[in-house]
ROZARO-353762 format. One record per residue (C-alpha): residue in one letter; residue number from 1; chain; x, y, z. Coordinates in Angstrom, 2 decimals, padded with zeros to 5 digits. Each point is the difference from the previous one (the first is absolute). Layout:
! residues N
   bado   keba   kero        c1        c2        c3
      A    NUM      A         X         Y         Z
...
***
This chain:
! residues 469
   bado   keba   kero        c1        c2        c3
      M      1      A    109.34    086.05    089.06
      E      2      A    002.04   -003.29   -000.33
      N      3      A   -001.00   -001.26    003.16
      S      4      A   -003.58   -000.25    001.11
      T      5      A   -000.93   -000.03    003.57
      S      6      A   -002.89   -002.62   -000.87
      Q      7      A    000.20   -003.80    000.72
      T      8      A   -002.44   -000.72   -002.44
      P      9      A    001.73   -002.23   -002.62
      L     10      A   -000.10    002.65   -002.68
      A     11      A    002.39   -000.71   -003.52
      D     12      A    002.19    003.23    000.06
      D     13      A    003.86    000.10   -001.04
      G     14      A    000.74   -003.36   -000.43
      G     15      A   -002.08   -001.77    002.53
      S     16      A   -002.31    000.30    003.68
      L     17      A    000.50    003.76    001.21
      R     18      A    000.94   -001.75    003.48
      G     19      A    001.92   -003.33   -001.70
      R     20      A    003.52    001.19    001.25
      F     21      A   -000.69    001.08    003.64
      N     22      A   -000.51   -002.31    003.08
      E     23      A   -002.06    002.73    001.74
      A     24      A   -003.46    001.66    000.08
      T     25      A    000.89    004.00   -000.44
      D     26      A   -000.27    002.03    002.71
      E     27      A   -003.75    001.70    000.60
      F     28      A    001.65    003.37    000.18
      V     29      A    002.39   -000.12   -003.23
      Q     30      A   -003.39   -001.31   -001.65
      V     31      A   -001.35    003.31    000.91
      F     32      A    002.95    001.80   -000.70
      T     33      A    000.63   -001.21   -003.27
      A     34      A   -003.07   -000.02   -001.69
      S     35      A   -001.43    002.38   -002.35
      I     36      A   -003.55   -000.96   -000.75
      D     37      A   -001.31    003.20    001.79
      F     38      A    001.12    002.16   -002.47
      D     39      A    000.72   -001.78   -003.62
      Q     40      A   -003.54   -001.49    000.14
      R     41      A   -000.54    002.95   -002.22
      L     42      A    002.09   -002.15   -002.58
      Y     43      A   -002.78   -002.65   -000.68
      R     44      A   -001.30    001.18   -003.08
      E     45      A    003.95    000.36   -001.61
      D     46      A    000.49   -003.62    001.42
      I     47      A   -002.67   -001.66   -001.28
      A     48      A    000.31    001.45   -003.55
      G     49      A    003.84   -000.85    000.27
      S     50      A   -000.81   -003.39    001.32
      I     51      A   -002.71   -000.60   -003.12
      A     52      A    002.82    001.52   -002.31
      H     53      A    002.38   -002.56    001.08
      A     54      A   -002.32   -003.01   -000.17
      T     55      A   -000.66    000.96   -003.21
      M     56      A    003.63   -000.48   -001.31
      L     57      A    000.27   -002.79    002.38
      E     58      A   -002.64   -001.70   -002.19
      T     59      A    001.38    001.04   -003.65
      I     60      A    003.89   -001.42    000.78
      N     61      A   -002.03   -002.92    001.75
      V     62      A    000.27   -000.03    003.47
      L     63      A   -003.46    000.04    000.53
      T     64      A   -003.01   -001.44   -002.13
      K     65      A   -002.70    001.94   -001.05
      A     66      A   -002.27   -001.38    002.45
      E     67      A    002.42    000.98    002.81
      L     68      A    000.21    003.61   -001.40
      D     69      A   -003.78    000.15    000.17
      Q     70      A   -000.30   -001.23    003.65
      I     71      A    002.49    002.55    000.94
      V     72      A   -001.28    002.87   -001.70
      T     73      A   -003.62   -000.82    001.28
      G     74      A    001.61   -000.47    003.28
      L     75      A    001.96    003.24    000.07
      Q     76      A   -003.05    001.95   -001.45
      N     77      A   -002.27   -001.74    002.89
      I     78      A    002.54    001.56    002.68
      Q     79      A    000.23    003.41   -001.46
      A     80      A   -004.04   -000.03    000.77
      E     81      A    000.77   -001.32    003.30
      I     82      A    002.30    002.89    000.85
      E     83      A   -002.54    002.90   -001.91
      S     84      A   -002.59   -001.60    002.20
      G     85      A    001.89    000.16    003.29
      R     86      A   -000.66   -003.76    000.36
      L     87      A    003.64   -001.34   -000.45
      Q     88      A    001.93   -000.05    003.68
      W     89      A    003.47    001.55   -000.37
      R     90      A    002.81   -002.18    002.06
      V     91      A    002.82    001.39    001.77
      D     92      A    001.58   -003.42    000.21
      L     93      A   -000.01   -000.40   -003.68
      E     94      A    002.13    003.61    000.01
      D     95      A   -000.91    001.83   -003.30
      V     96      A   -002.46    000.17   -002.54
      H     97      A    001.57   -002.57   -002.34
      M     98      A   -000.03   -003.00    002.55
      N     99      A   -003.67    001.36    001.13
      I    100      A   -001.19   -000.31   -003.82
      E    101      A    002.08   -003.07   -000.93
      H    102      A   -001.27   -002.06    003.73
      R    103      A   -003.32    000.92   -001.30
      L    104      A   -000.22   -001.19   -003.36
      I    105      A    001.75   -003.44    001.43
      E    106      A   -003.26   -000.21    002.45
      L    107      A   -002.42    000.58   -003.18
      I    108      A    001.55   -001.95   -002.66
      G    109      A    002.25   -002.44    001.91
      D    110      A    003.48   -001.59   -001.38
      T    111      A   -000.26    001.96   -003.55
      G    112      A    000.38    003.69    002.03
      K    113      A    003.55   -001.32    001.12
      K    114      A    001.41    000.23   -003.63
      L    115      A   -000.69    003.51   -000.30
      H    116      A    002.87    001.14    001.40
      T    117      A    002.57   -001.75   -002.29
      G    118      A    002.69    001.90   -001.39
      R    119      A   -000.81    003.09    002.25
      S    120      A    000.94    001.03    003.06
      R    121      A   -001.53    002.67    002.09
      N    122      A    002.94    002.21   -000.47
      D    123      A   -001.13    000.64   -003.52
      Q    124      A   -003.37   -000.68    000.80
      V    125      A   -000.16    003.10    002.20
      A    126      A    002.20    002.10   -001.93
      T    127      A   -002.67   -000.42   -002.90
      D    128      A   -002.62    000.91    002.34
      I    129      A    001.42    003.03    001.08
      R    130      A    000.50    001.03   -003.36
      L    131      A   -003.61   -000.51   -001.37
      H    132      A   -001.13    001.70    002.85
      L    133      A    002.33    003.18   -000.17
      R    134      A   -000.97    000.11   -003.60
      S    135      A   -003.81   -000.22    000.47
      S    136      A    000.65    002.66    003.09
      I    137      A    002.05    002.63   -002.49
      D    138      A   -002.93   -000.75   -002.91
      G    139      A   -002.48    001.42    002.96
      L    140      A    002.27    003.03    000.71
      V    141      A    000.73    001.16   -003.12
      E    142      A   -003.60   -000.14   -000.51
      Q    143      A   -000.60    001.88    003.21
      Q    144      A    002.91    002.60   -001.14
      G    145      A   -001.77    000.39   -003.45
      Q    146      A   -003.17    000.92    001.95
      L    147      A    002.07    002.67    002.07
      L    148      A    001.48    001.66   -002.52
      T    149      A   -003.05    000.21   -001.99
      A    150      A   -001.25    001.85    003.45
      L    151      A    003.16    002.32   -000.05
      A    152      A   -000.50    001.02   -003.63
      D    153      A   -003.72    000.47    000.13
      L    154      A    000.68    002.53    003.38
      A    155      A    003.04    001.70   -001.89
      E    156      A   -002.32    000.52   -003.43
      S    157      A   -002.64    001.85    002.46
      N    158      A    003.04    001.72    001.29
      A    159      A    001.95    001.09   -002.84
      D    160      A   -000.80    004.00    000.55
      T    161      A    000.11   -000.08    003.84
      I    162      A    002.73    002.04    001.30
      M    163      A    002.27   -000.57    002.90
      P    164      A    003.75    000.35    001.19
      G    165      A    002.31   -002.23   -000.58
      F    166      A    002.32   -000.82    002.59
      T    167      A    003.63   -001.16    000.83
      H    168      A    001.19   -000.28    003.76
      L    169      A   -003.72    000.72    000.64
      Q    170      A    000.37    003.49   -001.08
      A    171      A   -002.27    001.51   -002.41
      A    172      A    002.51   -000.06   -003.36
      Q    173      A   -002.25    000.89   -002.72
      P    174      A   -003.28   -000.23   -001.65
      I    175      A   -000.98   -003.36   -001.83
      T    176      A   -003.74   -001.44    000.09
      L    177      A   -001.24   -002.67    001.83
      G    178      A   -000.72   -002.10   -003.20
      H    179      A    003.96    000.02   -000.52
      H    180      A    000.83   -001.30    003.42
      L    181      A   -002.49   -002.77    000.14
      M    182      A    001.75   -000.92   -003.20
      A    183      A    003.19   -000.71    001.72
      W    184      A   -001.67   -002.55    002.35
      F    185      A   -001.12   -001.64   -003.40
      E    186      A    002.97    000.17   -001.13
      M    187      A    001.26   -001.90    003.35
      L    188      A   -002.04   -002.42   -000.34
      R    189      A   -000.07   -000.65   -003.54
      R    190      A    003.82   -001.14    000.86
      D    191      A   -001.23   -001.90    002.93
      R    192      A   -002.01   -002.04   -002.36
      E    193      A    002.15   -000.53   -002.84
      R    194      A    002.72   -001.41    003.07
      L    195      A   -002.61   -002.63    000.75
      M    196      A   -000.92   -000.67   -003.55
      D    197      A    004.04   -000.92   -000.57
      C    198      A   -000.02   -001.75    003.26
      R    199      A   -002.62   -002.24   -001.48
      K    200      A    002.46   -000.78   -003.19
      R    201      A    002.87   -001.33    002.29
      L    202      A   -002.50   -001.80    002.37
      N    203      A   -001.92   -001.99   -002.96
      Q    204      A    002.17   -002.80    000.06
      L    205      A   -000.44   -003.77    001.05
      P    206      A    001.97   -001.70    002.91
      L    207      A   -002.02   -003.25   -000.16
      G    208      A    002.33   -002.50   -001.18
      A    209      A    002.74    000.66    001.78
      A    210      A   -001.13   -001.98    002.73
      A    211      A    001.93    000.36    003.45
      L    212      A    003.26    001.43   -001.79
      A    213      A    001.10   -002.46   -002.82
      G    214      A   -002.62   -000.37   -002.32
      S    215      A   -002.21   -003.46   -000.80
      P    216      A    001.43   -003.41   -000.98
      Y    217      A   -004.09   -000.27   -001.46
      K    218      A    001.15    002.90   -003.26
      P    219      A   -002.72    001.92    001.06
      D    220      A   -001.85    002.18   -003.10
      R    221      A    000.86    003.36    001.59
      G    222      A   -000.85    002.15   -002.63
      L    223      A   -003.89   -001.73   -000.27
      V    224      A   -000.28    000.84    004.03
      A    225      A    001.25    003.41   -000.91
      E    226      A   -002.43    000.39   -002.84
      L    227      A   -002.77   -001.22    002.30
      L    228      A   -000.06    002.17    002.82
      G    229      A    000.99    003.15   -002.73
      F    230      A    003.69    000.53    001.14
      D    231      A    002.19    001.10   -002.78
      G    232      A    002.61   -002.42    000.34
      V    233      A    001.99   -002.06    002.81
      C    234      A    002.74    000.80    002.37
      D    235      A    002.99   -001.01   -001.68
      N    236      A    002.14   -001.16    002.69
      S    237      A   -001.64   -002.59    002.92
      L    238      A    001.95    001.42    002.92
      D    239      A   -000.64    003.34   -000.85
      A    240      A   -003.55   -000.86   -000.78
      V    241      A   -000.77   -001.57    003.67
      S    242      A    002.01    002.56    002.02
      D    243      A   -000.05    003.71   -001.04
      R    244      A   -002.67    002.34    000.69
      D    245      A    000.79    003.12   -001.85
      F    246      A   -003.30   -000.08   -001.69
      A    247      A   -001.27    000.94    003.30
      I    248      A    002.50    002.33    001.35
      E    249      A   -000.45    001.65   -003.17
      F    250      A   -003.70    000.29    000.43
      C    251      A    000.39    001.41    003.68
      A    252      A    002.41    002.40   -001.64
      A    253      A   -002.25    001.41   -002.36
      A    254      A   -003.19   -000.01    002.27
      A    255      A    002.46    001.94    002.60
      L    256      A    000.92    002.40   -002.20
      S    257      A   -004.09    000.50   -001.00
      L    258      A   -000.79    000.35    003.51
      T    259      A    003.00    002.68    000.36
      H    260      A   -001.64    001.87   -002.74
      M    261      A   -003.47   -000.50    001.61
      S    262      A    000.84    001.31    003.20
      R    263      A    001.68    003.14   -001.74
      W    264      A   -003.53    000.90   -001.44
      C    265      A   -001.49   -001.18    003.32
      E    266      A    002.05    002.58    001.87
      E    267      A   -001.36    002.84   -002.39
      M    268      A   -003.52   -001.12    001.17
      V    269      A    000.93    000.13    003.00
      L    270      A    001.31    003.13    000.05
      W    271      A   -002.23    001.73   -002.84
      S    272      A   -003.07   -001.02    002.10
      S    273      A    000.74    001.70    003.37
      Q    274      A   -001.10    003.31    000.66
      Q    275      A    003.33    001.70   -000.36
      F    276      A    000.14   -001.24   -003.78
      N    277      A   -003.83   -000.54   -000.67
      F    278      A    000.58   -000.68   -003.59
      I    279      A   -001.82   -003.00   -000.27
      A    280      A   -002.80   -001.76    001.83
      L    281      A    000.06   -003.88    000.27
      P    282      A   -003.05   -001.82   -000.01
      D    283      A   -001.91   -000.70    003.04
      R    284      A   -000.11   -003.50   -000.28
      F    285      A    003.58   -000.40   -000.03
      C    286      A    000.91    002.24    003.15
      T    287      A   -000.90   -000.80    003.68
      G    288      A   -000.94    002.27    003.16
      S    289      A    001.62    000.29    003.15
      S    290      A   -001.46   -001.95    003.35
      I    291      A    000.72    003.44    001.86
      M    292      A    000.20    003.00   -002.71
      P    293      A   -003.50    000.09   -001.69
      Q    294      A    001.44    002.55   -002.75
      K    295      A    002.38   -002.37   -001.42
      K    296      A    000.27   -001.37   -003.16
      N    297      A    002.86   -002.18   -000.13
      P    298      A    002.01   -001.34   -003.65
      D    299      A    000.22   -003.37    001.75
      V    300      A    000.07   -001.93   -003.21
      P    301      A    002.84    002.33   -001.34
      E    302      A    001.81   -000.51    002.71
      L    303      A   -000.31   -003.51    000.40
      I    304      A    000.98   -000.67   -003.61
      R    305      A    003.30    002.07    000.89
      G    306      A    000.70   -002.37    003.58
      K    307      A   -000.32   -003.17   -002.39
      T    308      A    002.79    001.12   -002.12
      G    309      A    001.99   -001.00    002.61
      R    310      A   -001.41   -003.61    000.77
      V    311      A    000.60   -000.42   -003.80
      N    312      A    003.61    001.45   -000.10
      G    313      A    000.70   -002.34    003.04
      H    314      A   -001.41   -003.05   -002.41
      L    315      A    002.68    000.81   -002.42
      I    316      A    002.78    000.06    002.42
      A    317      A   -001.14   -003.17    001.51
      L    318      A   -000.01   -001.71   -003.37
      L    319      A    003.43    001.20   -000.61
      T    320      A    001.40   -000.85    003.20
      L    321      A   -001.64   -003.78   -000.28
      M    322      A    001.89   -000.90   -003.16
      K    323      A    003.29    001.72    000.91
      S    324      A    001.84   -003.08    001.37
      Q    325      A   -001.96   -002.74   -001.47
      P    326      A    002.39   -002.68   -001.71
      L    327      A   -001.62   -001.85   -002.93
      A    328      A   -002.36   -001.77   -000.40
      Y    329      A   -002.99    000.00    002.42
      N    330      A    000.00    000.81    002.93
      K    331      A   -002.91    000.00    002.81
      D    332      A    000.53    003.90    000.56
      N    333      A   -002.03    000.77   -003.07
      Q    334      A   -003.27   -000.93    001.81
      E    335      A    000.61    002.96    001.26
      D    336      A   -000.65    001.93   -003.27
      K    337      A   -003.56   -000.36   -000.34
      E    338      A   -001.44    002.35    002.78
      P    339      A    001.68    003.29   -001.02
      L    340      A   -000.80   -000.68   -003.27
      F    341      A   -003.62   -000.68    000.72
      D    342      A   -000.21    002.78    002.01
      A    343      A    001.90    002.82   -002.50
      I    344      A   -002.54   -001.67   -002.80
      D    345      A   -003.11    000.69    002.59
      T    346      A    001.41    003.04    001.45
      L    347      A    000.27    001.59   -003.70
      A    348      A   -003.02   -001.13   -001.13
      N    349      A   -001.90    001.65    002.90
      C    350      A    001.79    003.13   -000.14
      L    351      A   -001.25    000.44   -003.84
      T    352      A   -003.35   -001.02    000.83
      A    353      A   -000.24    002.99    002.40
      L    354      A    001.92    002.45   -002.50
      I    355      A   -002.51   -001.07   -002.66
      G    356      A   -002.80    000.70    002.42
      M    357      A    001.22    003.06    000.82
      V    358      A    001.85    001.95   -002.77
      P    359      A   -003.38    000.88   -002.11
      N    360      A   -001.52    001.11    003.06
      I    361      A    002.38    002.88    000.84
      Q    362      A   -001.14    003.24   -000.22
      A    363      A    002.39    003.16   -000.95
      N    364      A   -000.49    003.17    002.12
      K    365      A    000.98    002.42   -002.91
      D    366      A   -000.39    003.18    001.13
      V    367      A    002.28   -000.97    002.99
      M    368      A    002.74   -001.40   -002.36
      L    369      A   -000.09    003.30   -001.96
      D    370      A    000.11    002.24    003.13
      A    371      A    003.16   -002.21    001.12
      T    372      A    001.30    000.06   -003.45
      L    373      A   -000.35    004.42   -000.16
      K    374      A    002.11   -000.01    003.71
      G    375      A    002.71   -002.02   -000.80
      F    376      A    002.12    002.13   -002.37
      T    377      A   -000.35   -002.62   -002.69
      T    378      A    000.40    001.72   -002.88
      A    379      A    003.53    001.43    001.14
      T    380      A    001.62   -002.42   -002.61
      D    381      A   -001.75    001.18   -003.00
      L    382      A    000.70    003.89    000.93
      A    383      A    003.73   -001.32    000.03
      D    384      A   -000.35   -001.96   -003.39
      Y    385      A   -001.62    003.44   -001.02
      L    386      A    003.28    001.55    000.54
      V    387      A    002.20   -002.37   -001.72
      R    388      A   -002.36    000.52   -003.15
      K    389      A    001.44    004.06    000.16
      N    390      A    003.23   -001.51   -000.16
      V    391      A    000.58    000.24    004.01
      P    392      A    002.24   -003.07    001.24
      F    393      A   -001.76   -002.35    001.73
      R    394      A    002.06    000.57    003.51
      D    395      A   -000.67    003.86   -000.23
      A    396      A   -003.29   -000.63   -001.04
      H    397      A   -000.52   -002.28    003.03
      E    398      A    001.60    002.60    002.40
      L    399      A   -002.61    002.48   -001.43
      V    400      A   -002.77   -002.15    000.35
      G    401      A    001.21   -000.74    003.87
      Q    402      A   -000.06    003.88    000.77
      A    403      A   -003.73    000.18   -001.82
      V    404      A   -001.38   -002.90    002.60
      Q    405      A    001.91    001.59    003.17
      L    406      A   -002.04    003.49   -000.87
      A    407      A   -002.72   -002.03   -000.78
      V    408      A   -000.43   -001.66    003.65
      R    409      A    001.44    003.43    001.33
      L    410      A   -003.24    002.21   -001.63
      G    411      A   -002.17   -003.29    000.74
      K    412      A   -000.69   -000.45   -004.06
      G    413      A    000.19   -002.55   -002.18
      L    414      A    002.20    000.31   -002.85
      E    415      A   -002.76    000.51   -002.75
      E    416      A   -000.59    002.99    002.53
      L    417      A    002.89    001.79   -000.63
      S    418      A    000.61    002.93   -002.29
      V    419      A    002.19   -000.12   -002.80
      E    420      A    002.26    002.38    002.19
      E    421      A   -000.01   -002.30    003.12
      L    422      A    001.16   -003.21   -002.35
      N    423      A    002.70    002.03   -001.70
      G    424      A    001.69    001.10    003.10
      P    425      A    002.51    003.06    000.31
      G    426      A    001.57    000.59   -003.46
      H    427      A   -001.45   -002.58   -002.37
      R    428      A   -002.51    000.39   -002.67
      V    429      A   -000.08   -003.57   -001.46
      I    430      A   -003.74   -001.10    001.04
      E    431      A   -002.91    001.66   -001.40
      S    432      A   -003.62   -000.49   -000.23
      D    433      A   -000.36   -002.84   -001.43
      I    434      A    001.37   -002.01    002.71
      Y    435      A   -003.40   -000.05    001.18
      E    436      A   -000.96   -002.59   -002.45
      V    437      A    002.89   -002.17    001.40
      L    438      A   -001.12    000.32    003.46
      T    439      A   -003.07   -001.16    000.10
      L    440      A   -001.02   -003.58    001.13
      Q    441      A   -001.65   -001.19   -003.22
      G    442      A    003.17    002.06   -001.90
      S    443      A    002.55   -001.75    001.89
      I    444      A   -001.71   -003.62   -000.59
      A    445      A   -000.85    000.81   -003.58
      S    446      A    003.70    000.73   -000.53
      R    447      A    000.46   -003.63    000.80
      D    448      A   -001.20   -001.57   -003.17
      H    449      A    001.99   -002.89   -001.00
      L    450      A    000.88   -003.40    000.48
      G    451      A   -000.15   -000.85    003.49
      G    452      A   -001.04    003.51    000.99
      T    453      A   -002.91    001.17    002.41
      A    454      A   -002.08    001.93   -002.48
      P    455      A   -003.53   -001.21   -000.34
      N    456      A    000.60   -000.70   -003.68
      Q    457      A    002.80   -002.52    000.94
      V    458      A   -001.45   -001.34    002.97
      R    459      A   -003.50   -001.11   -002.23
      Q    460      A    002.34   -001.60   -002.72
      A    461      A    001.93   -001.88    002.34
      I    462      A   -003.11   -000.97    001.64
      A    463      A   -001.31   -001.47   -003.43
      R    464      A    003.56   -001.76   -000.57
      A    465      A   -000.25   -001.49    003.98
      R    466      A   -003.65   -001.58   -001.32
      A    467      A    001.47   -001.10   -003.30
      N    468      A    002.01   -002.26    002.57
      I    469      A   -001.81   -001.06    002.49
***
């Protein structure tokens, strides 16, 4: 940021950008070092920061009121030019900051050259990125709220839907689909909280740190922070311009959020397959095959699953970018934007897809019920029954294992075995009341405690969740 490839005499950190050079920048180097292709998306934040900075300069008598009005009007006109597509971005001006400043000088003359007084592109870009990420997090948190609502709605409509719960992808115990969906809800709720927590730490103003040491103009940083909606100012000027831990923290939160989404989408892919057939995904979120006309491919959840690696990669890229940088600002930091911007966009797009898809998932309840009946999923309930009859758990575990072996051999479910068959040779502990335990409904209803799968508890969990979205 400190050295521009522009040969236009613009005031930066102490004078003309090319003032100490004897030759023009190599044409390849101009392109290689330019960031305008990707940092132009910061134009709103750059203009807002410049207006706040100019307002502060007027209060400390660096600018007159007339000069401030000229600068603000000029910057507003530039924003209108950008948003109408009339501004021509120039690679030779290197970045969004110099493009906007150059255009301002074209519009209002020498007054525009005063705007950069008391700041550097180092603290300017750090401010722009924080503003952009803050706004992006606000949008992502809003999207996450929409998805949480969709999950809660789907869970409520399936609070009584019986399905097998899995460990090791093997049918383990009967649960309700509503309970399973609320597990997804809890993951996303934590993801949302992490983004909100990240926002708190990034919402500190770097502007005023200048290049690295602060400004002799004694800027009113508190005023600028207030104008831009920051909670406070960065306490150390070196740290303010050089660290990008707020971007790394965001990418870490985004990577974990995508990891959770990937797990959900893996289940959607499995459950919508012919082998499971637990759910039907809406047609508009699936595609066909170019050669096999019968196919309905779950491309959207598959692609979300795949994009997880993309965001994980951005996290590693930013960690690697920062790992060997001495204080303060280094040109390396130009590489922070593309991974950060793509992580923002990828997370937003994946949330958009899920917001559209989740409310339209249809549960094949009969298929889920049949799968639960086939998996000996009430075996643990039989063991718990024996424990309540004062049989030590390890003995109960062995007796139930023998009963399962018998059921497999006879091709029956546990609930289809007689009391004598359940007891096995030499035992009389199991009585006829066992069949209340071996029903799927009885098994699920018995988990009627905070965090349990009983429909009553699922509905209570949904009510608590809605109150906190």
